[in-house]
MIFIMI-870496 format. One record per residue: residue in three letters; x, y, z of N, C-alpha, C in turn. Coordinates in steps of 0.2 Angstrom, whole numbers, padded with zeros to 4 digits, always signed. Layout:
MIFIMI-870496
AlaXYZXYZXYZ;...
This chain:
MIFIMI-870496
Met+0746-0145+0511+0740-0149+0512+0735-0146+0515;Val+0729-0148+0513+0723-0144+0516+0722-0146+0523;Gln+0720-0141+0527+0719-0141+0534+0711-0139+0536;His+0707-0144+0538+0701-0142+0540+0698-0148+0545;Asp+0693-0146+0548+0690-0151+0553+0688-0157+0550;Gln+0690-0163+0552+0688-0169+0549+0683-0172+0554;Gln+0679-0176+0551+0673-0180+0554+0677-0185+0559;Ser+0673-0186+0564+0676-0192+0568+0674-0199+0565;Ser+0669-0199+0561+0667-0204+0557+0664-0202+0550;Thr+0665-0205+0545+0662-0203+0538+0655-0204+0538;Asn+0651-0198+0536+0644-0198+0536+0642-0201+0529;Trp+0642-0208+0529+0641-0211+0522+0634-0209+0519;Pro+0628-0209+0523+0622-0207+0520+0622-0200+0516;Ala+0626-0195+0519+0626-0188+0516+0631-0189+0510;Val+0636-0192+0511+0641-0193+0506+0638-0196+0499;Ile+0634-0202+0500+0631-0205+0495+0626-0201+0492;Thr+0622-0197+0496+0617-0192+0493+0620-0187+0489;Leu+0626-0184+0491+0629-0179+0487+0632-0182+0480;Tyr+0634-0188+0481+0637-0192+0475+0631-0193+0470;Leu+0626-0195+0472+0620-0196+0468+0618-0189+0465;Cys+0618-0184+0468+0616-0177+0466+0621-0176+0460;Gly+0627-0177+0461+0632-0176+0456+0631-0180+0449;Cys+0629-0187+0451+0627-0191+0445+0622-0188+0440;Thr+0617-0184+0443+0612-0181+0439+0614-0176+0434;Val+0620-0172+0436+0623-0168+0431+0626-0171+0425;Ala+0628-0178+0426+0631-0182+0421+0626-0184+0416;Leu+0620-0185+0419+0614-0187+0414+0614-0183+0408;His+0615-0176+0409+0614-0172+0403+0619-0173+0398;Ile+0625-0175+0400+0630-0177+0394+0627-0183+0391;Gly+0625-0188+0394+0623-0195+0391+0617-0195+0387;Lys+0613-0189+0388+0607-0189+0384+0608-0187+0377;Leu+0613-0184+0375+0614-0181+0369+0616-0186+0363;Pro+0621-0190+0364+0624-0194+0359+0619-0198+0355;Val+0615-0201+0359+0609-0206+0356+0604-0202+0353;Ala+0603-0196+0355+0597-0191+0352+0599-0188+0346;Leu+0606-0187+0344+0608-0183+0339+0604-0185+0332;Pro+0603-0191+0330+0600-0192+0324+0593-0189+0324;Leu+0589-0190+0330+0583-0187+0330+0583-0179+0330;Leu+0587-0176+0334+0588-0169+0334+0590-0167+0327;Ser+0594-0170+0323+0596-0168+0316+0590-0168+0312;Ala+0586-0173+0312+0580-0174+0308+0575-0168+0310;Glu+0574-0167+0316+0569-0162+0318+0571-0155+0316;Phe+0577-0153+0318+0580-0146+0317+0584-0145+0310;Asn+0584-0151+0306+0588-0150+0300+0595-0148+0301;Met+0598-0151+0306+0605-0149+0308+0610-0151+0303;Ser+0615-0147+0302+0621-0149+0298+0626-0153+0303;Leu+0630-0156+0300+0635-0160+0303+0639-0156+0308;Ala+0641-0150+0306+0645-0145+0310+0641-0143+0316;Gln+0634-0142+0315+0630-0140+0321+0629-0145+0326;Ser+0629-0152+0324+0628-0157+0328+0635-0158+0332;Gly+0640-0157+0328+0647-0157+0331+0648-0152+0337;Asn+0645-0146+0335+0645-0140+0340+0642-0142+0347;Leu+0636-0145+0346+0632-0147+0352+0636-0152+0356;Val+0640-0157+0353+0644-0162+0356+0650-0158+0360;Ala+0653-0154+0356+0659-0151+0358+0658-0146+0364;Ile+0652-0143+0364+0652-0137+0369+0654-0138+0376;Tyr+0652-0144+0379+0654-0146+0385+0662-0145+0386;Ala+0665-0148+0382+0673-0149+0382+0676-0142+0382;Val+0673-0138+0377+0676-0131+0376+0675-0127+0383;Leu+0669-0127+0386+0667-0124+0392+0672-0126+0397;Ile+0673-0132+0398+0677-0135+0403+0684-0132+0403;Ala+0687-0132+0396+0693-0130+0395+0694-0123+0397;Leu+0689-0119+0395+0689-0111+0396+0687-0109+0403;Cys+0683-0113+0406+0679-0110+0412+0681-0114+0418;Gly+0685-0120+0418+0686-0124+0423+0690-0120+0429;Leu+0695-0117+0427+0699-0113+0432+0696-0107+0435;Pro+0693-0103+0430+0689-0097+0433+0684-0098+0438;Ile+0680-0103+0436+0674-0105+0440+0677-0108+0447;Gly+0682-0112+0446+0685-0115+0452+0687-0109+0457;Ile+0690-0104+0455+0692-0098+0459+0686-0095+0462;Val+0681-0094+0458+0675-0090+0460+0672-0094+0466;Val+0671-0101+0464+0668-0105+0469+0672-0105+0476;Ala+0678-0106+0475+0682-0106+0481+0681-0099+0485;Arg+0680-0094+0482+0680-0087+0485+0673-0086+0488;Leu+0668-0088+0485+0661-0087+0487+0657-0093+0491;Gly+0660-0099+0491+0657-0104+0495+0655-0110+0491;Tyr+0657-0116+0493+0655-0122+0490+0648-0124+0490;Val+0645-0123+0496+0638-0125+0496+0633-0122+0491;Ala+0634-0115+0491+0629-0111+0486+0631-0114+0479;Phe+0637-0115+0477+0638-0117+0470+0637-0124+0468;Ala+0637-0128+0473+0635-0135+0472+0628-0136+0471;Ile+0624-0132+0474+0617-0132+0473+0615-0128+0467;Thr+0618-0123+0465+0617-0119+0459+0619-0123+0453;Gly+0624-0126+0453+0627-0130+0448+0621-0136+0446;Ile+0619-0139+0451+0614-0144+0449+0607-0141+0446;Cys+0606-0135+0449+0600-0131+0447+0601-0129+0440;Leu+0607-0127+0438+0608-0125+0431+0607-0130+0426;Gly+0609-0136+0428+0608-0142+0424+0600-0144+0423;Met+0597-0143+0428+0589-0144+0428+0586-0139+0424;Leu+0588-0133+0424+0585-0127+0420+0587-0128+0413;Gly+0593-0130+0411+0595-0131+0405+0591-0136+0401;Ser+0590-0142+0405+0586-0147+0402+0579-0146+0401;Phe+0576-0142+0406+0569-0140+0405+0568-0135+0399;Leu+0573-0130+0399+0572-0126+0393+0574-0129+0386;Gly+0578-0134+0386+0580-0137+0380+0574-0141+0378;Leu+0570-0144+0382+0564-0147+0381+0559-0143+0377;Leu+0559-0137+0378+0554-0132+0375+0556-0129+0369;Thr+0563-0130+0367+0566-0126+0362+0563-0128+0355;Ser+0563-0124+0350+0562-0125+0343+0567-0123+0338;Ser+0573-0121+0341+0578-0119+0336+0585-0122+0339;Val+0590-0123+0334+0596-0125+0336+0600-0120+0341;Ala+0599-0114+0339+0603-0109+0343+0601-0109+0350;Val+0594-0110+0352+0592-0110+0359+0594-0116+0362;Leu+0594-0122+0358+0596-0128+0361+0604-0128+0363;Met+0608-0124+0359+0615-0123+0360+0616-0119+0367;Leu+0611-0114+0368+0612-0110+0374+0610-0114+0380;Thr+0605-0119+0379+0603-0123+0385+0609-0128+0387;Arg+0612-0130+0381+0618-0135+0383+0624-0131+0386;Met+0624-0125+0385+0630-0120+0388+0628-0120+0395;Leu+0621-0119+0397+0619-0118+0403+0620-0124+0407;Glu+0619-0130+0404+0620-0136+0408+0628-0137+0409;Gly+0632-0135+0404+0639-0136+0405+0642-0132+0410;Leu+0639-0126+0411+0642-0121+0416+0640-0124+0423;Gly+0633-0127+0423+0631-0130+0430+0635-0136+0431;Trp+0637-0140+0426+0641-0146+0427+0648-0144+0430;Ile+0651-0139+0428+0658-0137+0431+0657-0135+0438;Met+0652-0131+0439+0651-0128+0446+0650-0134+0451;Ala+0646-0139+0449+0644-0145+0453+0651-0149+0454;Val+0655-0150+0449+0660-0154+0449+0666-0151+0453;Val+0666-0145+0454+0671-0141+0458+0669-0142+0465;Ala+0663-0140+0466+0660-0140+0473+0659-0146+0477;Leu+0655-0151+0474+0653-0157+0477+0658-0161+0480;Pro+0664-0162+0477+0669-0167+0480+0672-0163+0486;Val+0672-0157+0486+0675-0153+0492+0670-0155+0498;Leu+0664-0154+0497+0659-0155+0502+0659-0162+0505;Met+0660-0167+0500+0660-0174+0502+0666-0175+0506;Gly+0672-0172+0504+0678-0173+0508+0677-0170+0515;His+0673-0165+0516+0672-0162+0523+0668-0167+0527;Leu+0664-0171+0524+0660-0176+0527+0663-0183+0529;Ser+0669-0183+0527+0673-0190+0528+0679-0189+0533;Thr+0681-0195+0535+0687-0195+0539+0693-0194+0535;Thr+0699-0193+0538+0705-0193+0534+0706-0199+0530;Lys+0705-0205+0534+0707-0211+0531+0702-0213+0525;Asp+0696-0211+0526+0691-0213+0521+0691-0208+0515;Thr+0694-0202+0515+0694-0197+0510+0696-0200+0503;Pro+0701-0203+0503+0703-0206+0496+0698-0211+0493;Val+0694-0215+0497+0689-0219+0495+0683-0215+0493;Val+0681-0209+0497+0676-0205+0495+0677-0201+0488;Leu+0683-0199+0487+0684-0195+0481+0685-0200+0475;Gly+0688-0206+0477+0688-0211+0472+0681-0213+0469;Leu+0676-0213+0474+0669-0214+0472+0667-0208+0468;Trp+0668-0202+0470+0666-0196+0466+0669-0197+0459;Gly+0675-0199+0458+0677-0200+0451+0673-0204+0447;Ser+0669-0208+0449+0664-0212+0445+0658-0209+0443;Phe+0657-0203+0445+0650-0200+0444+0648-0199+0437;Met+0653-0198+0433+0652-0197+0426+0650-0203+0422;Ser+0654-0209+0424+0653-0215+0421+0646-0218+0423;Val+0644-0217+0430+0637-0219+0432+0632-0215+0429;Gly+0632-0208+0429+0627-0204+0426+0626-0205+0419;Thr+0632-0204+0415+0632-0205+0408+0630-0212+0405;Gly+0633-0217+0408+0631-0224+0406+0624-0225+0407;Thr+0621-0223+0413+0614-0224+0414+0610-0221+0409;Met+0611-0215+0407+0607-0212+0402+0608-0215+0395;Leu+0614-0217+0394+0615-0221+0387+0611-0227+0387;Leu+0610-0230+0392+0606-0237+0392+0599-0235+0392;Leu+0597-0230+0395+0589-0228+0396+0587-0225+0389;Ala+0591-0221+0386+0589-0216+0381+0586-0220+0375;Pro+0588-0225+0372+0584-0228+0367+0577-0230+0369;Thr+0576-0233+0375+0569-0235+0377+0565-0228+0378;Leu+0568-0223+0381+0564-0217+0382+0562-0214+0375;His+0567-0214+0370+0565-0212+0363+0559-0215+0360;Glu+0559-0222+0361+0553-0226+0358+0547-0223+0362;Ile+0547-0222+0368+0541-0220+0372+0539-0213+0370;Gly+0544-0208+0370+0542-0201+0370+0546-0197+0366;Gly+0550-0200+0361+0555-0196+0357+0561-0193+0361;Trp+0564-0188+0358+0571-0186+0361+0569-0181+0367;Arg+0563-0179+0367+0562-0174+0373+0561-0178+0380;Leu+0559-0184+0379+0558-0188+0386+0564-0189+0390;Pro+0570-0190+0387+0576-0190+0391+0578-0183+0394;Trp+0576-0178+0391+0577-0171+0393+0572-0170+0400;Val+0566-0173+0399+0561-0173+0405+0564-0177+0411;Val+0566-0183+0409+0569-0187+0415+0575-0184+0418;Ser+0580-0182+0414+0586-0179+0417+0584-0173+0421;Gly+0580-0168+0418+0578-0162+0422+0574-0164+0429;Val+0570-0169+0429+0567-0170+0435+0571-0173+0440;Leu+0576-0178+0438+0581-0180+0442+0586-0175+0445;Ser+0587-0170+0441+0591-0164+0444+0587-0160+0449;Leu+0581-0160+0447+0577-0156+0452+0577-0160+0459;Leu+0576-0166+0459+0577-0170+0465+0584-0169+0468;Gly+0589-0169+0464+0596-0168+0466+0597-0161+0470;Val+0593-0156+0467+0594-0149+0470+0591-0150+0477;Ile+0585-0153+0478+0581-0154+0484+0586-0158+0489;Ala+0588-0163+0487+0592-0168+0491+0599-0164+0494;Ala+0602-0161+0489+0608-0157+0491+0607-0152+0496;Thr+0601-0148+0495+0600-0143+0500+0598-0146+0507;Ile+0595-0151+0507+0593-0154+0513+0600-0156+0517;Val+0604-0160+0513+0610-0162+0516+0614-0156+0519;Cys+0615-0151+0515+0619-0145+0517+0616-0142+0523;Ile+0610-0141+0523+0606-0138+0529+0607-0142+0535;Arg+0607-0149+0535+0607-0153+0541+0614-0154+0543;His+0619-0153+0539+0626-0154+0540+0630-0148+0540;Gln+0627-0142+0540+0631-0136+0539+0637-0135+0544;His+0636-0138+0550+0641-0138+0555+0647-0142+0553;Ser+0646-0148+0551+0651-0152+0548+0655-0149+0542;Leu+0651-0146+0538+0654-0143+0532+0658-0137+0533;Gly+0657-0134+0540+0660-0128+0541+0658-0122+0538;Ile+0652-0122+0535+0650-0117+0531+0643-0114+0533;Lys+0642-0108+0533+0635-0105+0534+0631-0104+0528;Ile+0626-0108+0527+0622-0108+0521+0620-0101+0519;Lys+0618-0097+0523+0615-0090+0522+0621-0085+0521;Gln+0627-0087+0522+0632-0082+0522+0634-0081+0514;Gln+0634-0075+0511+0635-0075+0504+0642-0075+0502;Ile+0646-0071+0506+0653-0071+0505+0657-0073+0511;Gln+0662-0078+0509+0666-0081+0515+0673-0078+0514;Thr+0676-0077+0520+0683-0075+0520+0688-0081+0519;Met+0689-0083+0513+0693-0089+0512+0699-0087+0508;Ser+0705-0089+0511+0711-0087+0508+0713-0092+0503;Val+0714-0090+0496+0715-0095+0491+0723-0093+0489;Asn+0727-0098+0490+0734-0098+0488+0735-0099+0480;Lys+0735-0094+0477+0736-0094+0469+0743-0097+0467;His+0747-0097+0472+0754-0101+0470+0753-0108+0470;Asp+0747-0111+0472+0746-0118+0471+0746-0120+0463;Leu+0743-0115+0459+0743-0116+0452+0750-0117+0449;Lys+0755-0114+0452+0762-0114+0449+0766-0120+0451;Lys+0763-0124+0456+0767-0130+0459+0768-0135+0454;Arg+0773-0138+0454+0775-0144+0450+0769-0149+0450;Asn+0767-0151+0456+0761-0156+0457+0755-0154+0453;Ser+0753-0147+0454+0747-0145+0450+0748-0146+0443;Ile+0753-0144+0440+0754-0144+0433+0754-0152+0431;Ala+0757-0156+0435+0757-0163+0433+0750-0166+0433;Ala+0746-0164+0438+0739-0166+0439+0735-0164+0433;Val+0736-0158+0431+0732-0155+0425+0734-0159+0418;Leu+0741-0160+0417+0743-0164+0411+0741-0171+0411;Cys+0741-0174+0417+0738-0181+0418+0731-0181+0416;Phe+0727-0177+0419+0720-0177+0417+0719-0175+0410;Met+0723-0171+0407+0722-0170+0400+0723-0176+0395;Cys+0729-0180+0397+0730-0186+0393+0725-0191+0394;Tyr+0722-0192+0400+0717-0197+0402+0711-0195+0398;Ser+0709-0189+0398+0703-0187+0394+0703-0187+0387;Phe+0709-0186+0384+0711-0187+0377+0709-0194+0375;Gln+0712-0199+0379+0711-0206+0377+0704-0208+0378;Tyr+0701-0207+0384+0695-0209+0385+0689-0207+0380;Val+0689-0200+0379+0684-0197+0375+0685-0200+0368;Ala+0691-0200+0365+0693-0202+0358+0690-0209+0357;Leu+0691-0214+0362+0689-0220+0361+0682-0221+0362;Thr+0679-0218+0367+0672-0219+0368+0667-0216+0363;Ala+0670-0210+0360+0666-0206+0355+0666-0210+0348;Tyr+0671-0214+0347+0671-0217+0340+0671-0224+0340;Phe+0671-0227+0346+0670-0234+0346+0664-0237+0343;Pro+0658-0234+0344+0652-0237+0340+0653-0236+0333;Thr+0656-0231+0330+0657-0230+0323+0662-0235+0320;Met+0667-0237+0324+0672-0242+0322+0669-0249+0322;Leu+0664-0250+0327+0661-0257+0327+0656-0258+0321;Val+0653-0252+0320+0648-0253+0314+0652-0253+0307;Ser+0656-0249+0306+0660-0249+0300+0665-0254+0299;Glu+0668-0256+0304+0673-0261+0303+0671-0268+0304;Ser+0666-0269+0309+0664-0276+0311+0657-0278+0309;Gly+0653-0273+0307+0646-0274+0305+0642-0275+0310;Val+0643-0273+0316+0639-0273+0322+0633-0268+0321;Ala+0627-0270+0323+0621-0266+0323+0622-0260+0327;Leu+0620-0254+0325+0621-0248+0329+0618-0248+0336;Ser+0612-0251+0337+0609-0251+0343+0613-0256+0348;Met+0616-0261+0345+0620-0265+0349+0627-0262+0351;Ala+0629-0258+0346+0635-0254+0348+0634-0249+0353;Ser+0628-0246+0353+0627-0241+0359+0627-0244+0365;Tyr+0624-0250+0366+0624-0254+0372+0631-0256+0375;Trp+0635-0258+0370+0642-0259+0372+0646-0253+0374;Val+0645-0248+0371+0648-0241+0374+0646-0240+0381;Ala+0639-0241+0382+0637-0239+0389+0640-0244+0394;Leu+0641-0250+0392+0645-0255+0397+0652-0253+0397;Ile+0655-0250+0392+0662-0248+0393+0662-0242+0397;Val+0658-0237+0397+0657-0231+0401+0657-0234+0408;Phe+0652-0238+0410+0651-0241+0416+0658-0244+0419;Ala+0661-0247+0415+0668-0251+0417+0673-0245+0419;Asn+0672-0239+0417+0677-0234+0419+0675-0232+0426;Gly+0669-0233+0428+0667-0231+0435+0670-0236+0440;Ile+0671-0243+0438+0675-0247+0442+0682-0245+0444;Gly+0685-0243+0439+0692-0240+0440+0692-0234+0444;Asn+0687-0229+0443+0686-0223+0447+0686-0225+0455;Phe+0681-0230+0456+0680-0232+0463+0686-0235+0466;Ser+0690-0239+0462+0695-0243+0464+0701-0239+0467;Ala+0702-0232+0464+0707-0228+0465+0708-0227+0473;Gly+0703-0226+0477+0703-0224+0484+0706-0231+0487;Trp+0704-0236+0486+0706-0243+0489+0713-0244+0488;Leu+0715-0242+0481+0723-0243+0480+0727-0239+0484;Ile+0725-0232+0485+0728-0228+0489+0729-0230+0496;Asn+0723-0232+0499+0723-0234+0506+0727-0241+0507;Phe+0727-0245+0502+0731-0251+0502+0739-0249+0503;Gly+0741-0243+0501+0748-0241+0502+0751-0239+0495;Leu+0748-0240+0489+0751-0238+0483+0752-0231+0482;Lys+0758-0229+0480+0759-0221+0479+0755-0219+0473;Arg+0752-0213+0474+0748-0210+0468+0752-0210+0462;Thr+0758-0208+0462+0763-0208+0456+0763-0214+0452;His+0764-0220+0456+0764-0226+0453+0758-0228+0450;Ile+0752-0227+0453+0745-0228+0451+0744-0225+0444;Leu+0746-0219+0444+0745-0215+0438+0750-0217+0432;Val+0756-0219+0434+0761-0221+0428+0758-0227+0425;Tyr+0757-0232+0429+0755-0239+0426+0748-0239+0423;Ala+0743-0235+0426+0737-0234+0423+0737-0231+0416;Ser+0741-0226+0415+0742-0222+0409+0745-0227+0404;Leu+0750-0230+0406+0754-0235+0401+0749-0240+0399;Leu+0745-0243+0403+0741-0249+0401+0735-0246+0397;Ala+0733-0240+0399+0727-0237+0395+0729-0236+0388;Gly+0735-0233+0387+0737-0232+0380+0738-0238+0376;Phe+0741-0244+0380+0742-0250+0376+0735-0253+0374;Phe+0730-0253+0379+0724-0256+0377+0720-0252+0372;Ala+0721-0246+0372+0717-0241+0367+0720-0243+0361;Met+0727-0244+0360+0730-0245+0354+0727-0252+0351;Leu+0726-0257+0355+0724-0264+0353+0716-0263+0351;Thr+0713-0259+0355+0706-0258+0353+0705-0255+0346;Phe+0709-0250+0344+0708-0248+0337+0711-0252+0332;Ala+0716-0256+0334+0720-0260+0329+0716-0267+0327;Ile+0713-0270+0332+0710-0276+0331+0703-0276+0329;Gln+0701-0279+0323+0695-0278+0320+0690-0283+0322;Asp+0692-0288+0325+0688-0293+0328+0683-0290+0334;Pro+0677-0290+0333+0673-0286+0338+0673-0289+0345;Thr+0674-0295+0346+0674-0298+0353+0681-0295+0356;Trp+0686-0296+0353+0693-0294+0356+0693-0286+0357;Ser+0690-0283+0352+0690-0275+0352+0686-0273+0358;Ile+0680-0276+0359+0676-0275+0365+0680-0276+0372;Ile+0683-0282+0372+0687-0284+0378+0693-0279+0379;Phe+0696-0277+0374+0702-0272+0375+0699-0265+0377;Ala+0693-0263+0375+0690-0257+0376+0688-0257+0384;Leu+0685-0263+0386+0683-0263+0393+0689-0263+0398;Leu+0695-0266+0396+0701-0266+0400+0704-0259+0400;Met+0703-0255+0394+0706-0248+0394+0702-0244+0398;Thr+0695-0244+0398+0692-0239+0402+0692-0241+0409;Ser+0692-0247+0411+0692-0249+0418+0698-0247+0421;Ile+0704-0249+0418+0710-0247+0421+0712-0240+0421;Ser+0710-0236+0415+0711-0229+0415+0707-0225+0420;Gly+0701-0228+0423+0697-0225+0427+0700-0224+0434;Val+0706-0227+0436+0709-0225+0442+0712-0218+0442;Ile+0713-0216+0436+0717-0209+0435+0713-0203+0438;Pro+0707-0202+0435+0703-0197+0438+0701-0198+0446;Gly+0700-0204+0448+0699-0205+0455+0705-0203+0459;Thr+0711-0205+0457+0717-0203+0460+0718-0196+0460;Leu+0717-0193+0455+0718-0185+0454+0714-0181+0458;Phe+0707-0183+0459+0702-0180+0463+0705-0180+0470;Ser+0707-0186+0472+0709-0187+0479+0716-0183+0481;Thr+0720-0181+0475+0726-0178+0476+0725-0170+0477;Ala+0719-0168+0474+0718-0161+0474+0719-0157+0481;Gly+0716-0161+0486+0717-0158+0493+0724-0158+0496;Leu+0728-0163+0493+0735-0163+0496+0739-0158+0492;Ile+0737-0156+0486+0741-0151+0482+0739-0144+0485;Ala+0733-0143+0487+0731-0136+0489+0734-0135+0496;Ser+0736-0128+0497+0738-0126+0503+0733-0124+0508;Ser+0727-0124+0506+0721-0122+0511+0715-0125+0508;Ala+0710-0126+0513+0704-0129+0511+0701-0125+0505;Ala+0701-0119+0505+0698-0115+0500+0702-0116+0493;Gly+0708-0118+0493+0712-0119+0487+0710-0126+0484;Thr+0707-0130+0487+0705-0137+0484+0701-0136+0478;Gly+0696-0132+0478+0691-0130+0472+0695-0127+0467;Val+0700-0123+0468+0704-0120+0463+0708-0125+0459;Val+0711-0130+0463+0715-0135+0460+0711-0140+0456;Ile+0705-0141+0458+0700-0146+0454+0698-0142+0448;Gly+0697-0135+0448+0695-0132+0442+0701-0132+0437;Phe+0707-0131+0440+0713-0131+0436+0713-0138+0432;Met+0712-0143+0436+0712-0150+0433+0707-0151+0428;Leu+0701-0148+0429+0696-0149+0424+0697-0145+0418;Ser+0701-0139+0418+0703-0136+0412+0707-0141+0408;Gly+0712-0144+0411+0716-0149+0407+0712-0155+0404;Ala+0706-0157+0408+0702-0162+0405+0698-0159+0399;Gly+0696-0153+0399+0692-0150+0394+0697-0150+0388;Ile+0703-0148+0389+0708-0148+0383+0709-0155+0380;Gly+0709-0160+0384+0710-0167+0382+0704-0169+0378;Gln+0698-0167+0381+0692-0169+0377+0691-0166+0371;Thr+0693-0160+0370+0693-0156+0364+0698-0159+0358;Met+0704-0160+0361+0709-0162+0356+0709-0170+0354;Gly+0706-0174+0358+0706-0181+0357+0702-0183+0351;Pro+0696-0181+0350+0692-0183+0344+0695-0180+0338;Val+0697-0174+0339+0699-0170+0333+0706-0173+0330;Leu+0711-0175+0334+0717-0177+0332+0716-0185+0329;Val+0712-0189+0333+0711-0196+0331+0708-0196+0324;Thr+0702-0192+0323+0699-0192+0317+0703-0190+0311;Arg+0707-0185+0312+0712-0182+0307+0717-0187+0305;Met+0720-0191+0310+0725-0196+0308+0721-0202+0305;Val+0715-0204+0307+0712-0209+0303+0710-0208+0296;Glu+0708-0201+0295+0706-0199+0288+0713-0199+0284;Phe+0718-0197+0287+0725-0196+0283+0727-0203+0281;Ser+0727-0208+0286+0730-0215+0285+0725-0220+0282;Gly+0719-0218+0283+0714-0223+0280+0713-0229+0285;His+0716-0229+0291+0715-0235+0295+0714-0233+0302;Trp+0710-0237+0306+0708-0235+0313+0714-0236+0317;Tyr+0719-0240+0316+0724-0242+0320+0729-0236+0321;Ser+0729-0231+0317+0733-0225+0317+0730-0221+0323;Gly+0723-0221+0325+0721-0218+0330+0723-0221+0337;Gly+0724-0228+0337+0727-0231+0342+0734-0229+0344;Leu+0738-0228+0339+0745-0226+0340+0745-0219+0343;Ile+0740-0215+0341+0740-0208+0345+0739-0209+0352;Cys+0734-0213+0354+0732-0215+0361+0738-0218+0364;Leu+0741-0222+0361+0747-0225+0364+0752-0220+0366;Ala+0753-0215+0361+0758-0210+0362+0756-0205+0368;Val+0749-0204+0368+0747-0200+0374+0747-0203+0381;Gly+0746-0210+0381+0747-0214+0387+0754-0213+0389;Leu+0759-0214+0385+0766-0213+0387+0767-0206+0390;Ala+0764-0201+0386+0765-0194+0389+0762-0194+0396;Gly+0756-0197+0397+0753-0196+0403+0757-0200+0409;Ala+0761-0205+0407+0765-0209+0412+0771-0204+0414;Tyr+0774-0201+0409+0779-0196+0410+0777-0190+0414;Phe+0771-0187+0413+0769-0182+0417+0768-0184+0424;Ala+0765-0190+0425+0764-0193+0432+0770-0194+0436;Arg+0776-0194+0433+0782-0195+0437+0784-0188+0440;Trp+0781-0183+0437+0782-0176+0440+0779-0176+0447;Leu+0773-0180+0448+0769-0179+0454+0773-0182+0460;Lys+0774-0178+0465+0778-0180+0471+0774-0180+0477;Ile+0769-0184+0476+0764-0186+0482+0763-0193+0482;
């Protein structure tokens, strides 16, 4: 278990500020899906090129989550938290100025690397600013950063496109990340004693126990995150297409429903900390959430009535949302030192990246093979059962 100096009381203003800074890196993910038709028209992109733009984040997370987690743990969380947000800002501003698909891809890679750095570093800093009792709630809150950031941009993007084309969301997300860099820097300077880190110190003597990666709990957490990401990304990525093709819902309305479904995931994320403090075991939370998520994902794909399909999708994402919130709060318990927390988080992110990559690919292949959307739901159900099985490995 991680040992570090805890706060006598949770510094909620600082925690919320860092949380909002994290939400700005999620804006960069949410700005792309709605912009793809406009980008395809302007750059004459092929379907494969547009798919590469979407997939690059997942591939980077799968390949770089663990290596970046190790580097961040060795060199310091403050510097990389700020650098991560800064890279997101730079990628957005450079993407705004690009005139080629290749350069746009490079800017997305820059944003993706920044996302990983921020996601490894920020929850550790938030944990240092909270009490032991409040840490599960704080990290459960952190688990919702993707839902809040991505969902907000999904809601705003159509209006922003009408005002200023696809480049305006790039401007907005870049400016908000710039504000995030400033806010995170101020928080870290004001609370460097609480964080236990000297901002100007370039290399910290931090002992990272690499044996943490071989622990049964670590492997279980990675596999649980992989299963969760598989189901969540597969459902949210193709739910608009399913609504339009099977139920005749307008594309604009389908986009708004997806944004609501993404926001619902944040409710589950935030609930994880309260469930843990209420006394529920993390293993039990993960088992039941995985089973229910798989069941409701299956119903979402199987039911063609749009009303019921939307209801089941909302249930799926809200219930499954407790999984990442629970896993983030578990990282500090798995790690044998404060430095190792970032390594465990990076390891879990690698699993999430694998799930994000595999989910859309396997679901689409199965749907194409069978000719029916319900086959994608059966895969999600099977993955939910696998997630529940892996959750039973977790002995925390």
